[in-house]
gemmi code that builds the backbone of each chain (N, CA, C; Angstrom):
import gemmi

chains = {
    "A": [
        ("MET", (169.997, 6.492, 21.762), (169.355, 5.243, 22.184), (168.539, 5.508, 23.435)),
        ("THR", (167.391, 4.916, 23.516), (166.642, 4.904, 24.757), (166.575, 3.475, 25.237)),
        ("ALA", (166.482, 3.331, 26.536), (166.456, 1.994, 27.114), (165.406, 1.932, 28.201)),
        ("HIS", (164.787, 0.794, 28.299), (163.821, 0.558, 29.364), (164.145, -0.801, 29.940)),
        ("THR", (164.115, -0.911, 31.249), (164.430, -2.195, 31.849), (163.270, -2.670, 32.705)),
        ("ALA", (163.151, -3.965, 32.830), (162.135, -4.554, 33.686), (162.682, -5.859, 34.229)),
        ("THR", (162.253, -6.233, 35.399), (162.749, -7.454, 36.017), (161.583, -8.247, 36.587)),
        ("THR", (161.577, -9.527, 36.282), (160.607, -10.423, 36.895), (161.394, -11.418, 37.737)),
        ("ASP", (160.702, -12.380, 38.328), (161.393, -13.365, 39.161), (162.435, -14.140, 38.367)),
        ("SER", (162.143, -14.367, 37.095), (163.013, -15.260, 36.340), (163.866, -14.557, 35.306)),
        ("LEU", (163.556, -13.309, 34.980), (164.192, -12.706, 33.814), (164.333, -11.198, 33.974)),
        ("ALA", (165.470, -10.709, 33.509), (165.660, -9.254, 33.432), (165.661, -8.871, 31.962)),
        ("THR", (164.932, -7.835, 31.636), (164.785, -7.441, 30.242), (165.267, -6.007, 30.043)),
        ("ILE", (166.002, -5.815, 28.975), (166.442, -4.468, 28.587), (165.934, -4.227, 27.170)),
        ("VAL", (165.121, -3.213, 27.020), (164.544, -2.903, 25.711), (165.209, -1.639, 25.180)),
        ("LEU", (165.755, -1.723, 23.986), (166.472, -0.595, 23.414), (165.752, -0.080, 22.177)),
        ("ARG", (165.949, 1.206, 21.927), (165.447, 1.821, 20.693), (166.522, 2.735, 20.123)),
        ("GLY", (166.490, 2.936, 18.846), (167.417, 3.894, 18.231), (168.685, 3.213, 17.744)),
        ("ARG", (169.821, 3.786, 18.074), (171.107, 3.280, 17.597), (171.848, 2.601, 18.738)),
        ("LEU", (172.379, 1.423, 18.458), (173.281, 0.772, 19.405), (174.680, 0.884, 18.812)),
        ("ASP", (175.354, 1.979, 19.166), (176.677, 2.247, 18.610), (177.659, 2.475, 19.756)),
        ("ALA", (178.820, 2.992, 19.433), (179.856, 3.151, 20.456), (179.427, 4.092, 21.570)),
        ("VAL", (178.539, 5.016, 21.266), (178.045, 5.950, 22.285), (177.068, 5.233, 23.217)),
        ("SER", (176.084, 4.607, 22.644), (175.041, 3.984, 23.469), (175.489, 2.648, 24.060)),
        ("ALA", (176.534, 2.049, 23.510), (177.038, 0.787, 24.063), (177.505, 0.979, 25.505)),
        ("VAL", (177.991, 2.168, 25.818), (178.416, 2.465, 27.193), (177.220, 2.358, 28.135)),
        ("LYS", (176.091, 2.888, 27.672), (174.874, 2.834, 28.484), (174.377, 1.396, 28.632)),
        ("LEU", (174.459, 0.645, 27.546), (174.026, -0.755, 27.615), (174.902, -1.530, 28.598)),
        ("ARG", (176.213, -1.317, 28.533), (177.098, -2.010, 29.477), (176.705, -1.685, 30.919)),
        ("HIS", (176.375, -0.439, 31.164), (175.971, -0.020, 32.505), (174.686, -0.745, 32.919)),
        ("GLU", (173.741, -0.822, 31.993), (172.476, -1.517, 32.295), (172.734, -2.988, 32.617)),
        ("ILE", (173.585, -3.612, 31.841), (173.899, -5.029, 32.075), (174.630, -5.198, 33.406)),
        ("ASP", (175.565, -4.292, 33.677), (176.298, -4.360, 34.951), (175.341, -4.273, 36.130)),
        ("GLU", (174.317, -3.441, 36.000), (173.358, -3.302, 37.102), (172.583, -4.597, 37.316)),
        ("LYS", (172.258, -5.275, 36.213), (171.558, -6.561, 36.351), (172.460, -7.578, 37.054)),
        ("PHE", (173.729, -7.610, 36.646), (174.657, -8.553, 37.263), (174.850, -8.220, 38.746)),
        ("ALA", (174.937, -6.930, 39.062), (175.120, -6.523, 40.459), (173.948, -6.987, 41.319)),
        ("ALA", (172.768, -7.059, 40.679), (171.580, -7.545, 41.390), (171.458, -9.069, 41.264)),
        ("GLU", (172.538, -9.687, 40.775), (172.610, -11.147, 40.620), (171.529, -11.670, 39.690)),
        ("ARG", (171.243, -10.892, 38.668), (170.336, -11.350, 37.613), (171.196, -11.724, 36.411)),
        ("PHE", (171.300, -12.989, 36.161), (172.182, -13.454, 35.092), (171.417, -14.024, 33.890)),
        ("ASP", (170.101, -14.011, 33.960), (169.286, -14.346, 32.783), (168.677, -13.053, 32.255)),
        ("ILE", (169.186, -12.627, 31.129), (168.836, -11.310, 30.594), (168.375, -11.441, 29.150)),
        ("VAL", (167.348, -10.691, 28.810), (166.953, -10.541, 27.406), (167.187, -9.093, 27.007)),
        ("VAL", (167.910, -8.893, 25.917), (168.073, -7.547, 25.365), (167.224, -7.496, 24.094)),
        ("ASP", (166.215, -6.665, 24.143), (165.262, -6.556, 23.037), (165.721, -5.445, 22.085)),
        ("LEU", (166.150, -5.857, 20.908), (166.666, -4.920, 19.910), (165.674, -4.689, 18.777)),
        ("ALA", (164.439, -5.134, 18.965), (163.476, -5.105, 17.858), (163.352, -3.713, 17.241)),
        ("ALA", (163.421, -2.684, 18.075), (163.228, -1.317, 17.566), (164.555, -0.590, 17.338)),
        ("VAL", (165.645, -1.338, 17.339), (166.954, -0.727, 17.096), (167.195, -0.636, 15.589)),
        ("GLU", (167.720, 0.496, 15.161), (167.853, 0.765, 13.719), (169.278, 0.626, 13.199)),
        ("PHE", (170.235, 0.579, 14.107), (171.645, 0.534, 13.686), (172.436, -0.142, 14.795)),
        ("VAL", (173.251, -1.111, 14.435), (174.131, -1.779, 15.401), (175.533, -1.811, 14.811)),
        ("ASP", (176.520, -1.362, 15.591), (177.899, -1.431, 15.109), (178.687, -2.439, 15.950)),
        ("SER", (179.985, -2.525, 15.685), (180.789, -3.536, 16.368), (180.936, -3.235, 17.855)),
        ("ALA", (180.844, -1.969, 18.246), (180.914, -1.635, 19.673), (179.648, -2.104, 20.393)),
        ("GLY", (178.505, -1.945, 19.753), (177.270, -2.453, 20.328), (177.295, -3.968, 20.422)),
        ("LEU", (177.798, -4.576, 19.377), (177.924, -6.034, 19.369), (178.848, -6.496, 20.494)),
        ("ALA", (179.941, -5.765, 20.705), (180.890, -6.129, 21.751), (180.249, -6.043, 23.129)),
        ("ALA", (179.402, -5.032, 23.337), (178.725, -4.904, 24.628), (177.805, -6.107, 24.867)),
        ("LEU", (177.103, -6.517, 23.818), (176.222, -7.683, 23.933), (177.038, -8.958, 24.169)),
        ("ALA", (178.112, -9.114, 23.403), (178.921, -10.336, 23.507), (179.591, -10.437, 24.869)),
        ("ASN", (180.053, -9.311, 25.373), (180.676, -9.298, 26.691), (179.654, -9.664, 27.770)),
        ("GLY", (178.448, -9.122, 27.633), (177.398, -9.457, 28.581), (177.021, -10.923, 28.511)),
        ("MET", (176.950, -11.452, 27.296), (176.618, -12.868, 27.137), (177.676, -13.741, 27.792)),
        ("ARG", (178.920, -13.405, 27.565), (180.009, -14.220, 28.123), (179.966, -14.217, 29.650)),
        ("ARG", (179.753, -13.039, 30.216), (179.721, -12.958, 31.678), (178.484, -13.649, 32.243)),
        ("ALA", (177.361, -13.537, 31.551), (176.144, -14.218, 32.020), (176.352, -15.729, 32.026)),
        ("ARG", (176.961, -16.238, 30.956), (177.165, -17.687, 30.872), (178.177, -18.158, 31.911)),
        ("GLN", (179.129, -17.306, 32.255), (180.087, -17.661, 33.307), (179.394, -17.802, 34.658)),
        ("ASN", (178.206, -17.212, 34.752), (177.450, -17.258, 36.009), (176.190, -18.107, 35.867)),
        ("ALA", (176.267, -19.083, 34.974), (175.169, -20.041, 34.785), (173.897, -19.399, 34.262)),
        ("GLY", (174.018, -18.264, 33.647), (172.866, -17.622, 33.028), (173.071, -17.497, 31.531)),
        ("ASP", (172.365, -16.551, 30.939), (172.566, -16.281, 29.513), (172.043, -14.880, 29.204)),
        ("LEU", (172.579, -14.315, 28.166), (172.041, -13.069, 27.630), (171.513, -13.401, 26.245)),
        ("ARG", (170.196, -13.360, 26.102), (169.561, -13.650, 24.812), (169.131, -12.343, 24.166)),
        ("VAL", (168.914, -12.391, 22.893), (168.543, -11.157, 22.192), (167.261, -11.357, 21.374)),
        ("VAL", (166.492, -10.306, 21.299), (165.443, -10.188, 20.287), (166.083, -9.387, 19.163)),
        ("TYR", (166.229, -9.993, 18.010), (166.966, -9.343, 16.926), (166.209, -8.129, 16.375)),
        ("PRO", (166.955, -7.176, 15.835), (166.301, -6.003, 15.250), (165.335, -6.401, 14.138)),
        ("ALA", (164.230, -5.689, 14.062), (163.297, -5.918, 12.961), (163.898, -5.443, 11.645)),
        ("SER", (164.729, -4.435, 11.730), (165.344, -3.864, 10.532), (166.426, -4.795, 9.968)),
        ("PRO", (166.291, -5.218, 8.700), (167.327, -6.089, 8.112), (168.711, -5.453, 8.134)),
        ("SER", (168.768, -4.149, 7.946), (170.088, -3.514, 7.937), (170.718, -3.546, 9.324)),
        ("ALA", (169.906, -3.430, 10.363), (170.452, -3.496, 11.715), (170.827, -4.925, 12.097)),
        ("ARG", (170.189, -5.893, 11.475), (170.529, -7.306, 11.746), (171.821, -7.717, 11.071)),
        ("ARG", (172.220, -6.939, 10.080), (173.338, -7.347, 9.227), (174.591, -7.685, 10.022)),
        ("VAL", (174.902, -6.865, 11.021), (176.157, -7.038, 11.733), (176.213, -8.399, 12.438)),
        ("PHE", (175.066, -8.915, 12.834), (175.056, -10.222, 13.496), (175.407, -11.340, 12.510)),
        ("ALA", (174.900, -11.211, 11.305), (175.196, -12.226, 10.289), (176.648, -12.122, 9.822)),
        ("LEU", (177.121, -10.909, 9.603), (178.489, -10.723, 9.110), (179.515, -11.294, 10.076)),
        ("THR", (179.242, -11.160, 11.360), (180.191, -11.613, 12.378), (179.850, -13.010, 12.904)),
        ("ARG", (178.785, -13.568, 12.373), (178.296, -14.896, 12.763), (177.813, -14.949, 14.207)),
        ("PHE", (177.591, -13.812, 14.802), (177.033, -13.820, 16.145), (175.569, -14.252, 16.142)),
        ("ASP", (174.959, -14.288, 14.974), (173.593, -14.815, 14.918), (173.569, -16.311, 15.210)),
        ("GLN", (174.752, -16.938, 15.179), (174.856, -18.352, 15.533), (175.292, -18.535, 16.982)),
        ("VAL", (175.569, -17.449, 17.655), (176.087, -17.517, 19.021), (175.021, -17.102, 20.036)),
        ("PHE", (174.342, -16.003, 19.739), (173.279, -15.562, 20.649), (172.062, -16.459, 20.490)),
        ("VAL", (171.454, -16.779, 21.601), (170.167, -17.465, 21.569), (169.091, -16.409, 21.349)),
        ("GLU", (168.226, -16.654, 20.363), (167.180, -15.689, 20.061), (166.040, -15.815, 21.062)),
        ("ALA", (165.601, -14.670, 21.568), (164.488, -14.637, 22.514), (163.215, -14.236, 21.786)),
        ("ASP", (162.104, -14.601, 22.387), (160.828, -14.146, 21.856), (160.692, -12.651, 22.094)),
        ("ALA", (159.904, -12.026, 21.267), (159.675, -10.584, 21.435), (159.087, -10.316, 22.816)),
        ("THR", (159.561, -9.239, 23.417), (159.044, -8.884, 24.730), (157.729, -8.148, 24.584)),
        ("THR", (156.999, -8.091, 25.678), (155.731, -7.361, 25.654), (155.990, -5.923, 26.068)),
        ("ASP", (154.969, -5.119, 25.978), (155.093, -3.724, 26.374), (155.462, -3.637, 27.851)),
        ("LEU", (156.517, -2.914, 28.134), (157.017, -2.870, 29.503), (156.681, -1.572, 30.202)),
        ("GLY", (155.854, -0.780, 29.585), (155.441, 0.440, 30.269), (156.086, 1.680, 29.716)),
        ("PRO", (155.690, 2.822, 30.215), (156.087, 4.093, 29.615), (157.406, 4.663, 30.110)),
        ("GLU", (157.973, 4.067, 31.151), (159.142, 4.714, 31.761), (160.411, 4.310, 31.024)),
        ("TRP", (161.035, 5.274, 30.388), (162.270, 5.018, 29.631), (163.426, 5.714, 30.284)),
        ("LEU", (164.533, 5.028, 30.362), (165.712, 5.603, 31.018), (166.371, 6.626, 30.124)),
    ],
    "B": [
        ("MET", (169.864, 2.631, -13.088), (170.774, 3.702, -12.696), (171.163, 4.507, -13.919)),
        ("ALA", (171.102, 5.798, -13.790), (171.548, 6.640, -14.884), (173.072, 6.576, -14.999)),
        ("PRO", (173.596, 6.333, -16.189), (175.049, 6.272, -16.341), (175.693, 7.581, -15.927)),
        ("LYS", (176.782, 7.459, -15.254), (177.507, 8.651, -14.811), (178.790, 8.699, -15.620)),
        ("SER", (178.835, 9.626, -16.523), (179.938, 9.658, -17.478), (181.182, 10.325, -16.927)),
        ("ILE", (181.014, 11.058, -15.878), (182.181, 11.715, -15.309), (182.281, 11.383, -13.827)),
        ("THR", (183.458, 11.538, -13.313), (183.651, 11.346, -11.889), (183.174, 12.585, -11.151)),
        ("MET", (182.401, 12.353, -10.112), (181.871, 13.458, -9.325), (182.394, 13.348, -7.901)),
        ("GLU", (182.738, 14.463, -7.342), (183.196, 14.491, -5.962), (182.187, 15.235, -5.109)),
        ("TYR", (182.158, 14.865, -3.852), (181.200, 15.481, -2.942), (181.968, 16.176, -1.829)),
        ("GLU", (181.329, 17.144, -1.218), (182.026, 17.948, -0.217), (182.528, 17.086, 0.943)),
        ("THR", (183.654, 17.500, 1.460), (184.327, 16.739, 2.510), (183.572, 16.857, 3.839)),
        ("LEU", (183.485, 15.730, 4.533), (182.929, 15.717, 5.885), (184.091, 15.745, 6.866)),
        ("ARG", (184.113, 16.733, 7.723), (185.166, 16.833, 8.730), (184.562, 16.498, 10.094)),
        ("LEU", (185.221, 15.582, 10.783), (184.685, 15.098, 12.046), (185.692, 15.242, 13.169)),
        ("ASN", (185.194, 15.611, 14.336), (186.025, 15.509, 15.526), (186.232, 14.026, 15.830)),
        ("SER", (187.364, 13.723, 16.405), (187.660, 12.329, 16.687), (187.000, 11.894, 17.992)),
        ("ASP", (185.725, 11.647, 17.917), (184.984, 11.084, 19.051), (183.814, 10.276, 18.500)),
        ("HIS", (183.274, 9.416, 19.321), (182.245, 8.492, 18.849), (180.949, 9.191, 18.466)),
        ("LEU", (180.580, 10.215, 19.207), (179.324, 10.899, 18.908), (179.358, 11.526, 17.514)),
        ("SER", (180.501, 12.033, 17.138), (180.617, 12.687, 15.831), (180.367, 11.716, 14.680)),
        ("LEU", (180.577, 10.441, 14.927), (180.401, 9.462, 13.855), (178.944, 9.374, 13.391)),
        ("ARG", (178.035, 9.863, 14.216), (176.620, 9.829, 13.822), (176.321, 10.774, 12.660)),
        ("ALA", (177.268, 11.612, 12.320), (177.077, 12.505, 11.163), (177.313, 11.774, 9.842)),
        ("ILE", (177.902, 10.585, 9.899), (178.244, 9.875, 8.658), (176.994, 9.477, 7.878)),
        ("GLY", (175.989, 8.944, 8.582), (174.773, 8.504, 7.900), (174.085, 9.627, 7.140)),
        ("PRO", (173.772, 10.742, 7.817), (173.136, 11.859, 7.092), (174.000, 12.389, 5.956)),
        ("TRP", (175.304, 12.396, 6.151), (176.203, 12.860, 5.086), (176.094, 11.937, 3.867)),
        ("LEU", (176.027, 10.639, 4.114), (175.910, 9.693, 3.001), (174.565, 9.831, 2.286)),
        ("VAL", (173.520, 10.070, 3.063), (172.201, 10.270, 2.452), (172.234, 11.482, 1.536)),
        ("ASP", (172.854, 12.557, 2.014), (172.948, 13.773, 1.202), (173.803, 13.521, -0.040)),
        ("LEU", (174.902, 12.817, 0.169), (175.781, 12.470, -0.954), (175.023, 11.663, -2.010)),
        ("ALA", (174.264, 10.687, -1.561), (173.511, 9.851, -2.504), (172.509, 10.688, -3.284)),
        ("GLY", (171.920, 11.660, -2.597), (170.983, 12.547, -3.279), (171.669, 13.393, -4.339)),
        ("ARG", (172.829, 13.926, -3.987), (173.563, 14.752, -4.955), (174.003, 13.937, -6.165)),
        ("PHE", (174.349, 12.682, -5.931), (174.807, 11.823, -7.021), (173.648, 11.109, -7.721)),
        ("ASP", (172.442, 11.346, -7.220), (171.259, 10.705, -7.769), (171.368, 9.180, -7.708)),
        ("LEU", (171.914, 8.693, -6.624), (172.002, 7.248, -6.439), (170.648, 6.727, -5.965)),
        ("GLN", (170.236, 5.616, -6.502), (168.955, 5.017, -6.165), (169.191, 3.765, -5.323)),
        ("PRO", (168.144, 3.332, -4.596), (168.299, 2.098, -3.806), (168.745, 0.915, -4.655)),
        ("ASP", (168.398, 0.923, -5.938), (168.851, -0.160, -6.810), (170.351, -0.089, -7.075)),
        ("ASP", (170.934, 1.085, -6.891), (172.362, 1.258, -7.132), (173.201, 0.691, -5.996)),
        ("ILE", (172.787, 1.033, -4.796), (173.653, 0.775, -3.648), (172.823, 0.723, -2.376)),
        ("GLU", (173.263, -0.092, -1.421), (172.551, -0.190, -0.143), (173.221, 0.757, 0.844)),
        ("LEU", (172.582, 1.884, 1.035), (173.220, 2.965, 1.785), (173.439, 2.603, 3.257)),
        ("ASP", (172.525, 1.836, 3.845), (172.706, 1.424, 5.243), (173.989, 0.617, 5.411)),
        ("ALA", (174.270, -0.225, 4.438), (175.489, -1.041, 4.505), (176.731, -0.173, 4.336)),
        ("VAL", (176.641, 0.785, 3.425), (177.767, 1.701, 3.233), (178.047, 2.457, 4.530)),
        ("GLU", (176.976, 2.911, 5.173), (177.169, 3.640, 6.438), (177.888, 2.774, 7.463)),
        ("LEU", (177.457, 1.523, 7.596), (178.090, 0.647, 8.586), (179.579, 0.463, 8.279)),
        ("ALA", (179.913, 0.239, 7.031), (181.318, 0.026, 6.656), (182.161, 1.267, 6.936)),
        ("VAL", (181.661, 2.429, 6.512), (182.412, 3.677, 6.729), (182.503, 3.978, 8.222)),
        ("HIS", (181.406, 3.749, 8.920), (181.371, 3.963, 10.372), (182.438, 3.121, 11.065)),
        ("GLU", (182.586, 1.871, 10.654), (183.555, 0.989, 11.315), (184.992, 1.448, 11.061)),
        ("VAL", (185.279, 1.869, 9.862), (186.622, 2.394, 9.584), (186.851, 3.674, 10.387)),
        ("ALA", (185.843, 4.534, 10.427), (185.963, 5.783, 11.180), (186.143, 5.503, 12.668)),
        ("MET", (185.477, 4.480, 13.168), (185.628, 4.150, 14.587), (187.044, 3.665, 14.873)),
        ("ASN", (187.639, 2.951, 13.938), (189.039, 2.551, 14.102), (189.946, 3.772, 14.163)),
        ("ILE", (189.619, 4.777, 13.366), (190.420, 6.012, 13.386), (190.321, 6.674, 14.757)),
        ("VAL", (189.087, 6.764, 15.264), (188.880, 7.392, 16.577), (189.588, 6.599, 17.680)),
        ("ASP", (189.431, 5.292, 17.649), (189.934, 4.462, 18.748), (191.432, 4.192, 18.667)),
        ("HIS", (191.960, 4.053, 17.452), (193.332, 3.544, 17.331), (194.294, 4.475, 16.610)),
        ("SER", (193.788, 5.462, 15.910), (194.692, 6.300, 15.128), (194.802, 7.706, 15.732)),
        ("VAL", (193.761, 8.484, 15.603), (193.785, 9.858, 16.126), (193.583, 9.862, 17.642)),
        ("GLY", (192.747, 8.956, 18.113), (192.433, 8.905, 19.538), (191.233, 9.767, 19.872)),
        ("ILE", (190.534, 9.383, 20.935), (189.335, 10.130, 21.327), (189.741, 11.532, 21.781)),
        ("GLY", (189.168, 12.524, 21.125), (189.493, 13.912, 21.448), (190.855, 14.356, 20.956)),
        ("GLY", (191.459, 13.545, 20.101), (192.833, 13.842, 19.676), (192.946, 14.729, 18.461)),
        ("GLY", (191.828, 15.161, 17.907), (191.897, 16.031, 16.734), (190.741, 15.775, 15.799)),
        ("GLU", (191.004, 15.892, 14.515), (189.966, 15.740, 13.503), (190.416, 14.744, 12.441)),
        ("PHE", (189.475, 14.297, 11.673), (189.778, 13.556, 10.454), (188.689, 13.880, 9.436)),
        ("SER", (188.912, 13.500, 8.196), (187.963, 13.883, 7.153), (187.576, 12.687, 6.294)),
        ("ILE", (186.423, 12.829, 5.662), (185.889, 11.783, 4.791), (185.429, 12.431, 3.490)),
        ("THR", (185.787, 11.823, 2.381), (185.353, 12.331, 1.087), (184.585, 11.242, 0.336)),
        ("GLY", (183.750, 11.677, -0.580), (183.000, 10.751, -1.418), (183.184, 11.077, -2.882)),
        ("GLU", (183.269, 10.056, -3.685), (183.473, 10.236, -5.123), (182.686, 9.151, -5.846)),
        ("CYS", (182.148, 9.513, -6.981), (181.266, 8.591, -7.678), (181.566, 8.618, -9.176)),
        ("ASP", (181.621, 7.440, -9.793), (181.678, 7.391, -11.252), (180.636, 6.380, -11.722)),
        ("GLU", (180.756, 5.921, -12.961), (179.708, 5.050, -13.482), (179.745, 3.645, -12.905)),
        ("LEU", (180.835, 3.332, -12.183), (181.003, 1.979, -11.673), (180.757, 1.842, -10.176)),
        ("ALA", (181.148, 2.869, -9.434), (181.170, 2.672, -7.981), (181.156, 3.993, -7.226)),
        ("LEU", (180.844, 3.857, -5.955), (181.022, 4.931, -4.989), (182.315, 4.660, -4.233)),
        ("ARG", (183.157, 5.669, -4.136), (184.413, 5.543, -3.401), (184.382, 6.510, -2.226)),
        ("VAL", (184.599, 5.984, -1.040), (184.660, 6.811, 0.162), (186.073, 6.712, 0.716)),
        ("ARG", (186.674, 7.843, 0.986), (188.046, 7.864, 1.494), (188.090, 8.621, 2.818)),
        ("THR", (188.927, 8.132, 3.707), (189.152, 8.839, 4.968), (190.602, 9.293, 5.021)),
        ("PHE", (190.828, 10.396, 5.710), (192.170, 10.969, 5.841), (192.378, 11.370, 7.301)),
        ("ASP", (193.446, 10.882, 7.881), (193.760, 11.304, 9.247), (195.265, 11.333, 9.427)),
        ("ALA", (195.676, 12.110, 10.406), (197.112, 12.283, 10.660), (197.512, 11.610, 11.969)),
        ("GLY", (196.820, 10.528, 12.300), (197.112, 9.830, 13.553), (198.144, 8.743, 13.376)),
        ("GLU", (198.139, 7.818, 14.328), (199.084, 6.697, 14.306), (198.860, 5.845, 13.060)),
        ("ALA", (199.952, 5.345, 12.510), (199.857, 4.480, 11.338), (199.177, 3.164, 11.710)),
        ("PHE", (198.425, 2.636, 10.772), (197.772, 1.343, 10.968), (198.816, 0.240, 10.798)),
        ("ALA", (198.902, -0.620, 11.777), (199.872, -1.722, 11.708), (199.148, -2.972, 11.234)),
        ("ARG", (199.215, -3.216, 9.933), (198.486, -4.369, 9.401), (198.961, -5.675, 10.014)),
        ("SER", (200.226, -5.694, 10.415), (200.764, -6.922, 11.013), (200.074, -7.248, 12.335)),
        ("ASN", (199.485, -6.232, 12.963), (198.790, -6.473, 14.233), (197.322, -6.838, 14.035)),
        ("TYR", (196.889, -6.792, 12.768), (195.470, -7.067, 12.500), (195.292, -8.508, 12.053)),
        ("SER", (194.350, -9.170, 12.667), (194.006, -10.517, 12.212), (192.492, -10.639, 12.171)),
        ("ARG", (192.027, -11.391, 11.207), (190.588, -11.568, 11.087), (190.066, -12.349, 12.298)),
        ("PRO", (188.815, -12.116, 12.658), (188.263, -12.812, 13.827), (188.306, -14.329, 13.651)),
        ("LYS", (188.479, -14.994, 14.763), (188.437, -16.456, 14.766), (187.048, -16.874, 15.226)),
        ("PHE", (186.317, -17.502, 14.323), (184.905, -17.751, 14.599), (184.660, -18.998, 15.443)),
        ("ASP", (185.720, -19.805, 15.640), (185.499, -20.990, 16.468), (185.367, -20.623, 17.945)),
        ("GLU", (185.871, -19.440, 18.293), (185.698, -18.956, 19.663), (185.347, -17.478, 19.593)),
        ("PRO", (184.062, -17.163, 19.712), (183.637, -15.770, 19.542), (184.420, -14.823, 20.433)),
        ("GLN", (184.940, -13.765, 19.854), (185.692, -12.772, 20.600), (184.863, -11.506, 20.719)),
        ("VAL", (185.261, -10.671, 21.653), (184.461, -9.498, 21.958), (184.844, -8.314, 21.075)),
        ("ARG", (186.112, -8.238, 20.676), (186.540, -7.089, 19.886), (187.243, -7.548, 18.615)),
        ("GLY", (187.521, -6.585, 17.746), (188.305, -6.895, 16.554), (187.480, -7.127, 15.310)),
        ("TYR", (186.213, -6.718, 15.343), (185.339, -6.974, 14.196), (185.208, -5.780, 13.248)),
        ("GLY", (185.644, -4.607, 13.662), (185.362, -3.400, 12.896), (185.835, -3.450, 11.461)),
        ("LEU", (187.119, -3.652, 11.276), (187.658, -3.683, 9.925), (187.131, -4.891, 9.148)),
        ("PHE", (186.945, -5.983, 9.859), (186.393, -7.178, 9.211), (185.005, -6.883, 8.636)),
        ("ILE", (184.180, -6.173, 9.396), (182.836, -5.817, 8.922), (182.934, -4.949, 7.661)),
        ("ALA", (183.823, -3.961, 7.700), (183.997, -3.087, 6.527), (184.420, -3.906, 5.310)),
        ("GLU", (185.314, -4.858, 5.520), (185.795, -5.680, 4.408), (184.696, -6.584, 3.855)),
        ("GLN", (183.783, -6.989, 4.707), (182.688, -7.844, 4.247), (181.678, -7.070, 3.396)),
        ("ILE", (181.540, -5.787, 3.674), (180.529, -4.985, 2.970), (181.084, -4.356, 1.702)),
        ("ALA", (182.237, -3.730, 1.809), (182.817, -3.022, 0.663), (183.413, -4.025, -0.325)),
        ("ASP", (183.476, -3.624, -1.579), (184.119, -4.482, -2.571), (185.633, -4.473, -2.399)),
        ("SER", (186.150, -3.369, -1.912), (187.562, -3.356, -1.540), (187.777, -2.336, -0.435)),
        ("VAL", (188.733, -2.636, 0.400), (189.158, -1.732, 1.463), (190.671, -1.636, 1.364)),
        ("ARG", (191.145, -0.437, 1.121), (192.578, -0.263, 0.904), (193.126, 0.754, 1.906)),
        ("TYR", (194.304, 0.433, 2.438), (194.968, 1.364, 3.356), (196.296, 1.800, 2.768)),
        ("ASP", (196.581, 3.095, 2.868), (197.886, 3.625, 2.473), (198.356, 4.618, 3.516)),
        ("ARG", (199.643, 4.594, 3.752), (200.269, 5.627, 4.574), (200.995, 6.555, 3.618)),
        ("VAL", (200.549, 7.789, 3.551), (201.127, 8.773, 2.629), (201.720, 9.898, 3.465)),
        ("GLY", (203.033, 9.935, 3.527), (203.681, 10.912, 4.395), (203.296, 10.631, 5.832)),
        ("ASP", (202.765, 11.628, 6.499), (202.343, 11.410, 7.887), (200.831, 11.229, 7.982)),
        ("GLN", (200.232, 10.819, 6.872), (198.777, 10.708, 6.830), (198.329, 9.277, 6.518)),
        ("ASN", (197.267, 8.876, 7.186), (196.616, 7.596, 6.868), (195.483, 7.830, 5.897)),
        ("GLN", (195.372, 6.973, 4.920), (194.278, 7.062, 3.959), (193.630, 5.683, 3.805)),
        ("TRP", (192.343, 5.661, 3.996), (191.562, 4.446, 3.744), (190.643, 4.731, 2.553)),
        ("GLU", (190.529, 3.759, 1.675), (189.592, 3.878, 0.564), (188.667, 2.660, 0.556)),
        ("LEU", (187.387, 2.931, 0.584), (186.380, 1.872, 0.497), (185.636, 2.033, -0.825)),
        ("VAL", (185.570, 0.968, -1.591), (184.897, 1.007, -2.886), (183.626, 0.159, -2.809)),
        ("PHE", (182.526, 0.770, -3.216), (181.230, 0.079, -3.234), (180.717, 0.076, -4.669)),
        ("SER", (180.832, -1.047, -5.323), (180.372, -1.148, -6.709), (178.856, -1.094, -6.759)),
        ("PHE", (178.341, -0.499, -7.814), (176.901, -0.464, -7.982), (176.384, -1.857, -8.333)),
        ("ARG", (175.191, -2.128, -7.908), (174.631, -3.467, -8.097), (174.585, -3.856, -9.568)),
        ("SER", (174.313, -2.884, -10.414), (174.229, -3.184, -11.845), (175.592, -3.589, -12.391)),
        ("VAL", (176.658, -3.128, -11.759), (178.004, -3.495, -12.176), (178.345, -4.883, -11.670)),
        ("ARG", (177.900, -5.191, -10.458), (178.190, -6.510, -9.877), (177.516, -7.618, -10.653)),
        ("SER", (176.272, -7.354, -11.107), (175.486, -8.434, -11.705), (175.872, -8.657, -13.156)),
    ],
}
model = gemmi.Model(1)
for chain_id, residues in chains.items():
    chain = gemmi.Chain(chain_id)
    for i, (resn, *xyz) in enumerate(residues, 1):
        res = gemmi.Residue()
        res.name, res.seqid = resn, gemmi.SeqId(i, " ")
        for name, pos in zip(("N", "CA", "C"), xyz):
            atom = gemmi.Atom()
            atom.name, atom.element = name, gemmi.Element(name[0])
            atom.pos, atom.b_iso = gemmi.Position(*pos), 0.0
            res.add_atom(atom)
        chain.add_residue(res)
    model.add_chain(chain)
structure = gemmi.Structure()
structure.add_model(model)
structure.setup_entities()
């Protein structure tokens, strides 16, 4: 997985590519923790270019959403373009829990 | 789909019990599908990968443990279905401790086996001696319809 982050006055964005699985979920949790440490509780995680999501990736997103909402914010998602990667959200009904965000714009060339 | 008159087995995938190793499941399934001449009309391979991946992740996290050894995965195909089996010598699965997710209050964990059960036509667990065996059956679409 590759990740790119950007922050504006109102929103912190994390853009992911590749696989969001048990390996990369650790990195996502770290990225979210950094946003929270900077007191950014409105976060968009852009999964449009993600090709695979498992339950560990879902757990990282759900945990971030719960903590954001506890701090009067939210963690919204841009769902994967790939139907197979979207599947896990429908199977677990998290597609009814996450607020869908609009697609993010190009955030530049620097990838973490 | 070309009828498969005999049962075919595919070479065993042996994995170290860690999360990174699970990324070998997808390519292994692609190769397996090629050997069995499975077509996209037969089976949705991405879904099969997710189901097998989730069972394998349970093995890593709850049975063998991270870095605790190895486990193996086999594939078998006949005219009706693809069967994927896992074998590990870790802790026995305690079905009494497993409960399906409660959707009225979204929880953070506990979805792995549920996801596998939603995708596969059947998910079966057996404890044979000191070994855990999971079998996931994926019926071909032509059989389902």
